All heavy atoms as a GROMACS GRO file, in nm:
protein
  567
    1MET      N    1   4.036  -4.692  -0.958
    1MET     CA    2   4.002  -4.578  -1.043
    1MET      C    3   3.987  -4.452  -0.961
    1MET      O    4   4.020  -4.346  -1.004
    1MET     CB    5   3.875  -4.612  -1.123
    1MET     CG    6   3.845  -4.512  -1.230
    1MET     SD    7   3.971  -4.517  -1.358
    1MET     CE    8   3.869  -4.525  -1.502
    2THR      N    9   3.935  -4.466  -0.838
    2THR     CA   10   3.919  -4.349  -0.753
    2THR      C   11   4.051  -4.283  -0.727
    2THR      O   12   4.062  -4.159  -0.726
    2THR     CB   13   3.849  -4.388  -0.624
    2THR    OG1   14   3.724  -4.450  -0.656
    2THR    CG2   15   3.823  -4.266  -0.536
    3SER      N   16   4.155  -4.362  -0.703
    3SER     CA   17   4.287  -4.302  -0.676
    3SER      C   18   4.342  -4.226  -0.796
    3SER      O   19   4.409  -4.126  -0.782
    3SER     CB   20   4.385  -4.410  -0.632
    3SER     OG   21   4.406  -4.502  -0.734
    4GLU      N   22   4.302  -4.269  -0.914
    4GLU     CA   23   4.345  -4.199  -1.037
    4GLU      C   24   4.279  -4.063  -1.044
    4GLU      O   25   4.342  -3.964  -1.078
    4GLU     CB   26   4.309  -4.279  -1.164
    4GLU     CG   27   4.395  -4.401  -1.182
    4GLU     CD   28   4.353  -4.478  -1.305
    4GLU    OE1   29   4.283  -4.422  -1.390
    4GLU    OE2   30   4.398  -4.594  -1.316
    5PHE      N   31   4.154  -4.054  -1.007
    5PHE     CA   32   4.083  -3.924  -1.002
    5PHE      C   33   4.143  -3.836  -0.898
    5PHE      O   34   4.160  -3.714  -0.922
    5PHE     CB   35   3.934  -3.945  -0.982
    5PHE     CG   36   3.859  -4.005  -1.095
    5PHE    CD1   37   3.782  -4.118  -1.077
    5PHE    CD2   38   3.866  -3.952  -1.224
    5PHE    CE1   39   3.714  -4.177  -1.181
    5PHE    CE2   40   3.798  -4.009  -1.328
    5PHE     CZ   41   3.722  -4.122  -1.308
    6ALA      N   42   4.179  -3.890  -0.784
    6ALA     CA   43   4.242  -3.814  -0.677
    6ALA      C   44   4.380  -3.758  -0.724
    6ALA      O   45   4.412  -3.645  -0.697
    6ALA     CB   46   4.255  -3.896  -0.551
    7PHE      N   47   4.453  -3.845  -0.790
    7PHE     CA   48   4.585  -3.802  -0.838
    7PHE      C   49   4.571  -3.693  -0.941
    7PHE      O   50   4.637  -3.591  -0.932
    7PHE     CB   51   4.660  -3.920  -0.900
    7PHE     CG   52   4.791  -3.881  -0.965
    7PHE    CD1   53   4.902  -3.860  -0.892
    7PHE    CD2   54   4.796  -3.860  -1.100
    7PHE    CE1   55   5.024  -3.820  -0.948
    7PHE    CE2   56   4.914  -3.820  -1.164
    7PHE     CZ   57   5.028  -3.799  -1.086
    8ARG      N   58   4.480  -3.711  -1.037
    8ARG     CA   59   4.457  -3.611  -1.144
    8ARG      C   60   4.416  -3.476  -1.084
    8ARG      O   61   4.455  -3.369  -1.130
    8ARG     CB   62   4.356  -3.658  -1.244
    8ARG     CG   63   4.349  -3.564  -1.366
    8ARG     CD   64   4.246  -3.610  -1.467
    8ARG     NE   65   4.248  -3.535  -1.587
    8ARG     CZ   66   4.204  -3.411  -1.599
    8ARG    NH1   67   4.151  -3.346  -1.498
    8ARG    NH2   68   4.208  -3.348  -1.716
    9ALA      N   69   4.336  -3.479  -0.982
    9ALA     CA   70   4.285  -3.360  -0.919
    9ALA      C   71   4.400  -3.277  -0.856
    9ALA      O   72   4.388  -3.158  -0.842
    9ALA     CB   73   4.182  -3.391  -0.815
   10GLN      N   74   4.511  -3.344  -0.824
   10GLN     CA   75   4.622  -3.275  -0.762
   10GLN      C   76   4.724  -3.220  -0.863
   10GLN      O   77   4.814  -3.143  -0.827
   10GLN     CB   78   4.698  -3.371  -0.671
   10GLN     CG   79   4.611  -3.414  -0.551
   10GLN     CD   80   4.684  -3.510  -0.464
   10GLN    OE1   81   4.802  -3.498  -0.430
   10GLN    NE2   82   4.616  -3.617  -0.424
   11VAL      N   83   4.710  -3.259  -0.987
   11VAL     CA   84   4.803  -3.217  -1.094
   11VAL      C   85   4.768  -3.068  -1.128
   11VAL      O   86   4.655  -3.038  -1.168
   11VAL     CB   87   4.791  -3.306  -1.219
   11VAL    CG1   88   4.883  -3.254  -1.328
   11VAL    CG2   89   4.834  -3.448  -1.178
   12ILE      N   90   4.863  -2.980  -1.120
   12ILE     CA   91   4.843  -2.840  -1.135
   12ILE      C   92   4.852  -2.794  -1.281
   12ILE      O   93   4.768  -2.721  -1.328
   12ILE     CB   94   4.939  -2.761  -1.047
   12ILE    CG1   95   4.912  -2.795  -0.898
   12ILE    CG2   96   4.926  -2.612  -1.073
   12ILE    CD1   97   5.018  -2.739  -0.807
   13LEU      N   98   4.956  -2.838  -1.351
   13LEU     CA   99   4.977  -2.790  -1.486
   13LEU      C  100   4.886  -2.856  -1.586
   13LEU      O  101   4.868  -2.979  -1.588
   13LEU     CB  102   5.125  -2.814  -1.524
   13LEU     CG  103   5.230  -2.740  -1.441
   13LEU    CD1  104   5.369  -2.778  -1.486
   13LEU    CD2  105   5.209  -2.590  -1.445
   14ARG      N  106   4.832  -2.778  -1.677
   14ARG     CA  107   4.742  -2.828  -1.779
   14ARG      C  108   4.809  -2.936  -1.863
   14ARG      O  109   4.745  -3.039  -1.895
   14ARG     CB  110   4.694  -2.714  -1.868
   14ARG     CG  111   4.602  -2.756  -1.981
   14ARG     CD  112   4.566  -2.643  -2.075
   14ARG     NE  113   4.677  -2.563  -2.120
   14ARG     CZ  114   4.756  -2.598  -2.225
   14ARG    NH1  115   4.735  -2.707  -2.293
   14ARG    NH2  116   4.859  -2.522  -2.262
   15GLU      N  117   4.934  -2.912  -1.901
   15GLU     CA  118   5.006  -3.010  -1.983
   15GLU      C  119   5.023  -3.142  -1.914
   15GLU      O  120   5.011  -3.250  -1.975
   15GLU     CB  121   5.148  -2.956  -2.023
   15GLU     CG  122   5.141  -2.837  -2.114
   15GLU     CD  123   5.129  -2.705  -2.043
   15GLU    OE1  124   5.112  -2.704  -1.918
   15GLU    OE2  125   5.128  -2.600  -2.112
   16GLN      N  126   5.042  -3.144  -1.783
   16GLN     CA  127   5.054  -3.268  -1.708
   16GLN      C  128   4.922  -3.340  -1.702
   16GLN      O  129   4.916  -3.464  -1.712
   16GLN     CB  130   5.105  -3.238  -1.568
   16GLN     CG  131   5.248  -3.196  -1.567
   16GLN     CD  132   5.296  -3.160  -1.427
   16GLN    OE1  133   5.221  -3.117  -1.340
   16GLN    NE2  134   5.427  -3.175  -1.400
   17ARG      N  135   4.809  -3.266  -1.688
   17ARG     CA  136   4.678  -3.328  -1.692
   17ARG      C  137   4.650  -3.387  -1.828
   17ARG      O  138   4.598  -3.500  -1.836
   17ARG     CB  139   4.571  -3.228  -1.655
   17ARG     CG  140   4.562  -3.195  -1.509
   17ARG     CD  141   4.438  -3.116  -1.472
   17ARG     NE  142   4.418  -2.992  -1.553
   17ARG     CZ  143   4.468  -2.877  -1.521
   17ARG    NH1  144   4.542  -2.857  -1.413
   17ARG    NH2  145   4.446  -2.772  -1.596
   18GLU      N  146   4.685  -3.320  -1.936
   18GLU     CA  147   4.667  -3.371  -2.069
   18GLU      C  148   4.752  -3.501  -2.090
   18GLU      O  149   4.702  -3.598  -2.146
   18GLU     CB  150   4.709  -3.270  -2.172
   18GLU     CG  151   4.616  -3.151  -2.185
   18GLU     CD  152   4.661  -3.052  -2.284
   18GLU    OE1  153   4.727  -3.089  -2.386
   18GLU    OE2  154   4.635  -2.931  -2.268
   19LEU      N  155   4.877  -3.499  -2.041
   19LEU     CA  156   4.961  -3.614  -2.056
   19LEU      C  157   4.902  -3.730  -1.974
   19LEU      O  158   4.902  -3.846  -2.025
   19LEU     CB  159   5.102  -3.588  -2.011
   19LEU     CG  160   5.202  -3.701  -2.023
   19LEU    CD1  161   5.206  -3.749  -2.165
   19LEU    CD2  162   5.337  -3.658  -1.968
   20PHE      N  163   4.859  -3.706  -1.852
   20PHE     CA  164   4.799  -3.809  -1.772
   20PHE      C  165   4.674  -3.870  -1.841
   20PHE      O  166   4.660  -3.991  -1.845
   20PHE     CB  167   4.760  -3.755  -1.632
   20PHE     CG  168   4.696  -3.859  -1.542
   20PHE    CD1  169   4.776  -3.952  -1.481
   20PHE    CD2  170   4.559  -3.863  -1.526
   20PHE    CE1  171   4.715  -4.048  -1.399
   20PHE    CE2  172   4.501  -3.957  -1.445
   20PHE     CZ  173   4.582  -4.051  -1.380
   21ASP      N  174   4.590  -3.787  -1.895
   21ASP     CA  175   4.469  -3.830  -1.968
   21ASP      C  176   4.508  -3.916  -2.086
   21ASP      O  177   4.443  -4.018  -2.114
   21ASP     CB  178   4.382  -3.712  -2.007
   21ASP     CG  179   4.317  -3.643  -1.889
   21ASP    OD1  180   4.316  -3.700  -1.781
   21ASP    OD2  181   4.276  -3.528  -1.908
   22TYR      N  182   4.606  -3.872  -2.161
   22TYR     CA  183   4.653  -3.947  -2.277
   22TYR      C  184   4.710  -4.083  -2.235
   22TYR      O  185   4.681  -4.185  -2.296
   22TYR     CB  186   4.758  -3.866  -2.358
   22TYR     CG  187   4.812  -3.940  -2.478
   22TYR    CD1  188   4.730  -3.959  -2.592
   22TYR    CD2  189   4.938  -3.995  -2.480
   22TYR    CE1  190   4.777  -4.030  -2.700
   22TYR    CE2  191   4.986  -4.063  -2.586
   22TYR     CZ  192   4.906  -4.081  -2.700
   22TYR     OH  193   4.947  -4.151  -2.808
   23TRP      N  194   4.787  -4.085  -2.129
   23TRP     CA  195   4.846  -4.208  -2.075
   23TRP      C  196   4.737  -4.308  -2.040
   23TRP      O  197   4.743  -4.423  -2.074
   23TRP     CB  198   4.932  -4.172  -1.953
   23TRP     CG  199   4.997  -4.283  -1.879
   23TRP    CD1  200   4.949  -4.356  -1.779
   23TRP    CD2  201   5.127  -4.341  -1.910
   23TRP    NE1  202   5.040  -4.450  -1.739
   23TRP    CE2  203   5.146  -4.444  -1.819
   23TRP    CE3  204   5.226  -4.311  -2.003
   23TRP    CZ2  205   5.267  -4.519  -1.817
   23TRP    CZ3  206   5.340  -4.386  -2.003
   23TRP    CH2  207   5.359  -4.488  -1.909
   24ARG      N  208   4.636  -4.260  -1.966
   24ARG     CA  209   4.526  -4.348  -1.923
   24ARG      C  210   4.447  -4.398  -2.045
   24ARG      O  211   4.406  -4.509  -2.051
   24ARG     CB  212   4.435  -4.278  -1.828
   24ARG     CG  213   4.491  -4.248  -1.693
   24ARG     CD  214   4.554  -4.368  -1.621
   24ARG     NE  215   4.467  -4.487  -1.623
   24ARG     CZ  216   4.509  -4.612  -1.636
   24ARG    NH1  217   4.640  -4.635  -1.644
   24ARG    NH2  218   4.429  -4.709  -1.638
   25GLU      N  219   4.427  -4.310  -2.144
   25GLU     CA  220   4.357  -4.350  -2.264
   25GLU      C  221   4.438  -4.459  -2.337
   25GLU      O  222   4.374  -4.556  -2.385
   25GLU     CB  223   4.338  -4.228  -2.356
   25GLU     CG  224   4.269  -4.254  -2.485
   25GLU     CD  225   4.263  -4.133  -2.573
   25GLU    OE1  226   4.238  -4.020  -2.518
   25GLU    OE2  227   4.286  -4.146  -2.694
   26CYS      N  228   4.565  -4.444  -2.349
   26CYS     CA  229   4.650  -4.546  -2.417
   26CYS      C  230   4.650  -4.675  -2.340
   26CYS      O  231   4.657  -4.784  -2.399
   26CYS     CB  232   4.791  -4.492  -2.432
   26CYS     SG  233   4.811  -4.362  -2.551
   27ALA      N  234   4.647  -4.670  -2.209
   27ALA     CA  235   4.652  -4.793  -2.129
   27ALA      C  236   4.525  -4.871  -2.134
   27ALA      O  237   4.523  -4.991  -2.113
   27ALA     CB  238   4.684  -4.756  -1.985
   28GLN      N  239   4.412  -4.804  -2.163
   28GLN     CA  240   4.280  -4.862  -2.161
   28GLN      C  241   4.253  -4.924  -2.025
   28GLN      O  242   4.254  -4.853  -1.928
   28GLN     CB  243   4.264  -4.959  -2.277
   28GLN     CG  244   4.279  -4.890  -2.410
   28GLN     CD  245   4.281  -4.987  -2.526
   28GLN    OE1  246   4.246  -5.106  -2.514
   28GLN    NE2  247   4.319  -4.938  -2.643
   29SER      N  248   4.235  -5.054  -2.016
   29SER     CA  249   4.208  -5.115  -1.884
   29SER      C  250   4.332  -5.176  -1.817
   29SER      O  251   4.322  -5.231  -1.708
   29SER     CB  252   4.100  -5.225  -1.904
   29SER     OG  253   4.150  -5.327  -1.987
   30ARG      N  254   4.448  -5.160  -1.883
   30ARG     CA  255   4.573  -5.214  -1.826
   30ARG      C  256   4.636  -5.111  -1.729
   30ARG      O  257   4.604  -4.992  -1.733
   30ARG     CB  258   4.671  -5.245  -1.937
   30ARG     CG  259   4.620  -5.353  -2.032
   30ARG     CD  260   4.701  -5.359  -2.155
   30ARG     NE  261   4.674  -5.236  -2.227
   30ARG     CZ  262   4.741  -5.193  -2.335
   30ARG    NH1  263   4.836  -5.263  -2.383
   30ARG    NH2  264   4.710  -5.081  -2.393
   31PRO      N  265   4.724  -5.157  -1.640
   31PRO     CA  266   4.790  -5.062  -1.550
   31PRO      C  267   4.871  -4.954  -1.618
   31PRO      O  268   4.868  -4.837  -1.577
   31PRO     CB  269   4.879  -5.152  -1.465
   31PRO     CG  270   4.826  -5.291  -1.479
   31PRO     CD  271   4.759  -5.296  -1.614
   32ILE      N  272   4.942  -4.994  -1.722
   32ILE     CA  273   5.023  -4.894  -1.804
   32ILE      C  274   5.014  -4.929  -1.951
   32ILE      O  275   4.993  -5.045  -1.986
   32ILE     CB  276   5.169  -4.888  -1.757
   32ILE    CG1  277   5.240  -5.022  -1.779
   32ILE    CG2  278   5.180  -4.844  -1.610
   32ILE    CD1  279   5.389  -5.016  -1.760
   33PRO      N  280   5.028  -4.831  -2.039
   33PRO     CA  281   5.028  -4.861  -2.181
   33PRO      C  282   5.162  -4.926  -2.224
   33PRO      O  283   5.265  -4.909  -2.157
   33PRO     CB  284   5.014  -4.725  -2.246
   33PRO     CG  285   5.068  -4.629  -2.145
   33PRO     CD  286   5.042  -4.689  -2.015
   34SER      N  287   5.158  -5.000  -2.334
   34SER     CA  288   5.277  -5.051  -2.385
   34SER      C  289   5.346  -4.943  -2.470
   34SER      O  290   5.282  -4.839  -2.506
   34SER     CB  291   5.253  -5.170  -2.474
   34SER     OG  292   5.200  -5.135  -2.600
   35ARG      N  293   5.469  -4.964  -2.507
   35ARG     CA  294   5.541  -4.866  -2.594
   35ARG      C  295   5.471  -4.845  -2.722
   35ARG      O  296   5.463  -4.737  -2.778
   35ARG     CB  297   5.683  -4.914  -2.616
   35ARG     CG  298   5.761  -4.816  -2.701
   35ARG     CD  299   5.908  -4.858  -2.710
   35ARG     NE  300   5.932  -4.969  -2.797
   35ARG     CZ  301   5.958  -4.957  -2.929
   35ARG    NH1  302   5.953  -4.838  -2.982
   35ARG    NH2  303   5.979  -5.062  -2.999
   36PHE      N  304   5.409  -4.949  -2.773
   36PHE     CA  305   5.340  -4.946  -2.901
   36PHE      C  306   5.207  -4.872  -2.897
   36PHE      O  307   5.154  -4.834  -3.000
   36PHE     CB  308   5.323  -5.084  -2.955
   36PHE     CG  309   5.453  -5.160  -2.970
   36PHE    CD1  310   5.486  -5.258  -2.877
   36PHE    CD2  311   5.541  -5.127  -3.069
   36PHE    CE1  312   5.606  -5.325  -2.886
   36PHE    CE2  313   5.665  -5.192  -3.080
   36PHE     CZ  314   5.697  -5.290  -2.988
   37ASP      N  315   5.157  -4.851  -2.778
   37ASP     CA  316   5.031  -4.774  -2.758
   37ASP      C  317   5.051  -4.624  -2.771
   37ASP      O  318   4.959  -4.548  -2.798
   37ASP     CB  319   4.966  -4.805  -2.624
   37ASP     CG  320   4.922  -4.948  -2.613
   37ASP    OD1  321   4.874  -5.007  -2.714
   37ASP    OD2  322   4.930  -5.004  -2.502
   38ILE      N  323   5.173  -4.578  -2.742
   38ILE     CA  324   5.202  -4.436  -2.733
   38ILE      C  325   5.245  -4.385  -2.872
   38ILE      O  326   5.341  -4.441  -2.932
   38ILE     CB  327   5.311  -4.408  -2.632
   38ILE    CG1  328   5.256  -4.450  -2.492
   38ILE    CG2  329   5.348  -4.259  -2.630
   38ILE    CD1  330   5.362  -4.451  -2.388
   39ASP      N  331   5.178  -4.285  -2.921
   39ASP     CA  332   5.209  -4.222  -3.049
   39ASP      C  333   5.243  -4.078  -3.031
   39ASP      O  334   5.156  -3.993  -3.008
   39ASP     CB  335   5.088  -4.239  -3.146
   39ASP     CG  336   5.116  -4.185  -3.283
   39ASP    OD1  337   5.235  -4.145  -3.311
   39ASP    OD2  338   5.019  -4.176  -3.360
   40PRO      N  339   5.372  -4.044  -3.032
   40PRO     CA  340   5.412  -3.907  -3.014
   40PRO      C  341   5.343  -3.805  -3.109
   40PRO      O  342   5.326  -3.690  -3.075
   40PRO     CB  343   5.563  -3.906  -3.037
   40PRO     CG  344   5.605  -4.044  -3.005
   40PRO     CD  345   5.487  -4.131  -3.051
   41VAL      N  346   5.305  -3.851  -3.223
   41VAL     CA  347   5.238  -3.762  -3.320
   41VAL      C  348   5.105  -3.713  -3.269
   41VAL      O  349   5.057  -3.607  -3.302
   41VAL     CB  350   5.221  -3.836  -3.456
   41VAL    CG1  351   5.138  -3.755  -3.552
   41VAL    CG2  352   5.356  -3.870  -3.517
   42ALA      N  353   5.048  -3.793  -3.175
   42ALA     CA  354   4.914  -3.758  -3.121
   42ALA      C  355   4.924  -3.643  -3.019
   42ALA      O  356   4.821  -3.581  -2.986
   42ALA     CB  357   4.851  -3.879  -3.055
   43ILE      N  358   5.044  -3.617  -2.966
   43ILE     CA  359   5.061  -3.515  -2.862
   43ILE      C  360   5.178  -3.421  -2.890
   43ILE      O  361   5.267  -3.401  -2.807
   43ILE     CB  362   5.078  -3.581  -2.721
   43ILE    CG1  363   5.189  -3.688  -2.726
   43ILE    CG2  364   4.946  -3.638  -2.673
   43ILE    CD1  365   5.225  -3.747  -2.592
   44PRO      N  366   5.184  -3.360  -3.009
   44PRO     CA  367   5.299  -3.278  -3.046
   44PRO      C  368   5.328  -3.162  -2.950
   44PRO      O  369   5.447  -3.132  -2.930
   44PRO     CB  370   5.266  -3.229  -3.188
   44PRO     CG  371   5.115  -3.233  -3.192
   44PRO     CD  372   5.079  -3.352  -3.108
   45HIS      N  373   5.228  -3.103  -2.894
   45HIS     CA  374   5.246  -2.984  -2.806
   45HIS      C  375   5.309  -3.026  -2.670
   45HIS      O  376   5.357  -2.942  -2.599
   45HIS     CB  377   5.116  -2.912  -2.786
   45HIS     CG  378   5.010  -2.995  -2.724
   45HIS    ND1  379   4.945  -3.099  -2.789
   45HIS    CD2  380   4.952  -2.988  -2.602
   45HIS    CE1  381   4.860  -3.152  -2.708
   45HIS    NE2  382   4.862  -3.087  -2.597
   46LEU      N  383   5.306  -3.156  -2.641
   46LEU     CA  384   5.363  -3.200  -2.514
   46LEU      C  385   5.507  -3.253  -2.527
   46LEU      O  386   5.576  -3.276  -2.434
   46LEU     CB  387   5.279  -3.312  -2.452
   46LEU     CG  388   5.132  -3.272  -2.417
   46LEU    CD1  389   5.054  -3.392  -2.369
   46LEU    CD2  390   5.131  -3.161  -2.317
   47LEU      N  391   5.552  -3.273  -2.652
   47LEU     CA  392   5.680  -3.341  -2.678
   47LEU      C  393   5.803  -3.266  -2.620
   47LEU      O  394   5.896  -3.337  -2.571
   47LEU     CB  395   5.703  -3.362  -2.826
   47LEU     CG  396   5.606  -3.460  -2.892
   47LEU    CD1  397   5.639  -3.476  -3.040
   47LEU    CD2  398   5.602  -3.590  -2.822
   48PRO      N  399   5.807  -3.134  -2.615
   48PRO     CA  400   5.925  -3.070  -2.559
   48PRO      C  401   5.959  -3.105  -2.415
   48PRO      O  402   6.073  -3.103  -2.370
   48PRO     CB  403   5.897  -2.921  -2.570
   48PRO     CG  404   5.803  -2.913  -2.686
   48PRO     CD  405   5.716  -3.035  -2.676
   49GLY      N  406   5.861  -3.154  -2.342
   49GLY     CA  407   5.883  -3.186  -2.202
   49GLY      C  408   5.884  -3.335  -2.174
   49GLY      O  409   5.883  -3.380  -2.058
   50LEU      N  410   5.894  -3.419  -2.277
   50LEU     CA  411   5.886  -3.563  -2.262
   50LEU      C  412   6.013  -3.636  -2.302
   50LEU      O  413   6.086  -3.591  -2.390
   50LEU     CB  414   5.772  -3.624  -2.348
   50LEU     CG  415   5.635  -3.584  -2.312
   50LEU    CD1  416   5.534  -3.653  -2.404
   50LEU    CD2  417   5.602  -3.621  -2.166
   51SER      N  418   6.035  -3.750  -2.242
   51SER     CA  419   6.138  -3.845  -2.281
   51SER      C  420   6.074  -3.983  -2.278
   51SER      O  421   6.003  -4.017  -2.183
   51SER     CB  422   6.258  -3.845  -2.192
   51SER     OG  423   6.324  -3.720  -2.202
   52LEU      N  424   6.100  -4.062  -2.383
   52LEU     CA  425   6.057  -4.203  -2.384
   52LEU      C  426   6.186  -4.285  -2.383
   52LEU      O  427   6.276  -4.265  -2.465
   52LEU     CB  428   5.975  -4.235  -2.512
   52LEU     CG  429   5.841  -4.162  -2.524
   52LEU    CD1  430   5.777  -4.203  -2.654
   52LEU    CD2  431   5.751  -4.192  -2.406
   53ILE      N  432   6.199  -4.374  -2.288
   53ILE     CA  433   6.319  -4.450  -2.266
   53ILE      C  434   6.284  -4.597  -2.255
   53ILE      O  435   6.194  -4.639  -2.184
   53ILE     CB  436   6.388  -4.409  -2.137
   53ILE    CG1  437   6.419  -4.257  -2.138
   53ILE    CG2  438   6.516  -4.489  -2.115
   53ILE    CD1  439   6.460  -4.200  -2.006
   54ASP      N  440   6.356  -4.681  -2.334
   54ASP     CA  441   6.341  -4.825  -2.328
   54ASP      C  442   6.439  -4.874  -2.223
   54ASP      O  443   6.555  -4.850  -2.229
   54ASP     CB  444   6.375  -4.892  -2.459
   54ASP     CG  445   6.266  -4.874  -2.566
   54ASP    OD1  446   6.153  -4.842  -2.527
   54ASP    OD2  447   6.295  -4.905  -2.681
   55LEU      N  448   6.385  -4.943  -2.122
   55LEU     CA  449   6.472  -5.007  -2.020
   55LEU      C  450   6.508  -5.146  -2.067
   55LEU      O  451   6.428  -5.222  -2.118
   55LEU     CB  452   6.394  -5.016  -1.887
   55LEU     CG  453   6.357  -4.886  -1.822
   55LEU    CD1  454   6.275  -4.909  -1.698
   55LEU    CD2  455   6.481  -4.805  -1.790
   56ARG      N  456   6.634  -5.180  -2.044
   56ARG     CA  457   6.681  -5.317  -2.077
   56ARG      C  458   6.681  -5.401  -1.951
   56ARG      O  459   6.679  -5.345  -1.839
   56ARG     CB  460   6.824  -5.307  -2.132
   56ARG     CG  461   6.838  -5.212  -2.250
   56ARG     CD  462   6.755  -5.258  -2.366
   56ARG     NE  463   6.752  -5.156  -2.469
   56ARG     CZ  464   6.769  -5.183  -2.594
   56ARG    NH1  465   6.782  -5.302  -2.639
   56ARG    NH2  466   6.765  -5.082  -2.684
   57PRO      N  467   6.675  -5.531  -1.965
   57PRO     CA  468   6.674  -5.618  -1.842
   57PRO      C  469   6.787  -5.593  -1.744
   57PRO      O  470   6.765  -5.602  -1.624
   57PRO     CB  471   6.682  -5.758  -1.900
   57PRO     CG  472   6.628  -5.748  -2.039
   57PRO     CD  473   6.670  -5.608  -2.088
   58ASP      N  474   6.903  -5.559  -1.794
   58ASP     CA  475   7.014  -5.533  -1.700
   58ASP      C  476   7.014  -5.396  -1.639
   58ASP      O  477   7.096  -5.367  -1.549
   58ASP     CB  478   7.149  -5.559  -1.770
   58ASP     CG  479   7.174  -5.470  -1.888
   58ASP    OD1  480   7.089  -5.377  -1.916
   58ASP    OD2  481   7.276  -5.490  -1.956
   59LEU      N  482   6.930  -5.307  -1.681
   59LEU     CA  483   6.916  -5.170  -1.634
   59LEU      C  484   7.039  -5.086  -1.652
   59LEU      O  485   7.039  -4.973  -1.611
   59LEU     CB  486   6.866  -5.167  -1.489
   59LEU     CG  487   6.731  -5.224  -1.461
   59LEU    CD1  488   6.699  -5.219  -1.311
   59LEU    CD2  489   6.620  -5.158  -1.540
   60ASP      N  490   7.146  -5.139  -1.706
   60ASP     CA  491   7.265  -5.061  -1.734
   60ASP      C  492   7.264  -5.006  -1.875
   60ASP      O  493   7.344  -4.920  -1.911
   60ASP     CB  494   7.393  -5.144  -1.715
   60ASP     CG  495   7.417  -5.175  -1.568
   60ASP    OD1  496   7.377  -5.097  -1.483
   60ASP    OD2  497   7.473  -5.280  -1.542
   61SER      N  498   7.170  -5.051  -1.955
   61SER     CA  499   7.161  -5.012  -2.094
   61SER      C  500   7.025  -4.955  -2.120
   61SER      O  501   6.921  -5.025  -2.108
   61SER     CB  502   7.188  -5.136  -2.185
   61SER     OG  503   7.170  -5.100  -2.316
   62LEU      N  504   7.020  -4.829  -2.152
   62LEU     CA  505   6.894  -4.762  -2.182
   62LEU      C  506   6.896  -4.714  -2.331
   62LEU      O  507   7.003  -4.686  -2.384
   62LEU     CB  508   6.877  -4.637  -2.093
   62LEU     CG  509   6.884  -4.654  -1.943
   62LEU    CD1  510   6.878  -4.521  -1.876
   62LEU    CD2  511   6.773  -4.742  -1.899
   63LYS      N  512   6.779  -4.710  -2.390
   63LYS     CA  513   6.770  -4.657  -2.525
   63LYS      C  514   6.667  -4.546  -2.525
   63LYS      O  515   6.550  -4.570  -2.494
   63LYS     CB  516   6.732  -4.767  -2.622
   63LYS     CG  517   6.730  -4.718  -2.764
   63LYS     CD  518   6.711  -4.835  -2.860
   63LYS     CE  519   6.721  -4.788  -3.001
   63LYS     NZ  520   6.712  -4.898  -3.097
   64TYR      N  521   6.713  -4.425  -2.561
   64TYR     CA  522   6.623  -4.311  -2.569
   64TYR      C  523   6.549  -4.318  -2.698
   64TYR      O  524   6.608  -4.321  -2.806
   64TYR     CB  525   6.700  -4.181  -2.558
   64TYR     CG  526   6.742  -4.153  -2.417
   64TYR    CD1  527   6.861  -4.203  -2.367
   64TYR    CD2  528   6.663  -4.075  -2.332
   64TYR    CE1  529   6.905  -4.176  -2.240
   64TYR    CE2  530   6.703  -4.047  -2.203
   64TYR     CZ  531   6.821  -4.099  -2.158
   64TYR     OH  532   6.862  -4.074  -2.029
   65ARG      N  533   6.413  -4.320  -2.692
   65ARG     CA  534   6.328  -4.318  -2.809
   65ARG      C  535   6.288  -4.174  -2.848
   65ARG      O  536   6.265  -4.142  -2.962
   65ARG     CB  537   6.202  -4.397  -2.785
   65ARG     CG  538   6.225  -4.543  -2.764
   65ARG     CD  539   6.260  -4.606  -2.895
   65ARG     NE  540   6.285  -4.751  -2.875
   65ARG     CZ  541   6.319  -4.832  -2.969
   65ARG    NH1  542   6.330  -4.789  -3.092
   65ARG    NH2  543   6.340  -4.959  -2.943
   66LEU      N  544   6.278  -4.088  -2.743
   66LEU     CA  545   6.237  -3.952  -2.762
   66LEU      C  546   6.300  -3.872  -2.647
   66LEU      O  547   6.290  -3.913  -2.536
   66LEU     CB  548   6.086  -3.940  -2.758
   66LEU     CG  549   6.026  -3.800  -2.760
   66LEU    CD1  550   6.033  -3.746  -2.903
   66LEU    CD2  551   5.883  -3.803  -2.713
   67ALA      N  552   6.359  -3.760  -2.681
   67ALA     CA  553   6.423  -3.677  -2.577
   67ALA      C  554   6.385  -3.533  -2.597
   67ALA      O  555   6.458  -3.457  -2.653
   67ALA     CB  556   6.573  -3.698  -2.577
   68GLY      N  557   6.265  -3.500  -2.553
   68GLY     CA  558   6.222  -3.360  -2.558
   68GLY      C  559   6.236  -3.293  -2.687
   68GLY      O  560   6.278  -3.175  -2.696
   69THR      N  561   6.194  -3.355  -2.795
   69THR     CA  562   6.200  -3.296  -2.925
   69THR      C  563   6.066  -3.285  -2.991
   69THR      O  564   5.974  -3.351  -2.953
   69THR     CB  565   6.293  -3.379  -3.020
   69THR    OG1  566   6.242  -3.510  -3.030
   69THR    CG2  567   6.435  -3.381  -2.969
   0.00000   0.00000   0.00000
């Protein structure tokens, strides 16, 4: 947890700090949130700078869920 605070302290842009806080909130006690934990409706002001991508096992096939909209 200490390294998370150190990382957040280095983030300069307000939007990036907000996104980091949202990410950690969605993850709860897990290392990362699942796709189902993230609700783009909860962060509309951050959407223009975000992309959500589903990775496939072969890594040659990606599916864009959100692309900066």
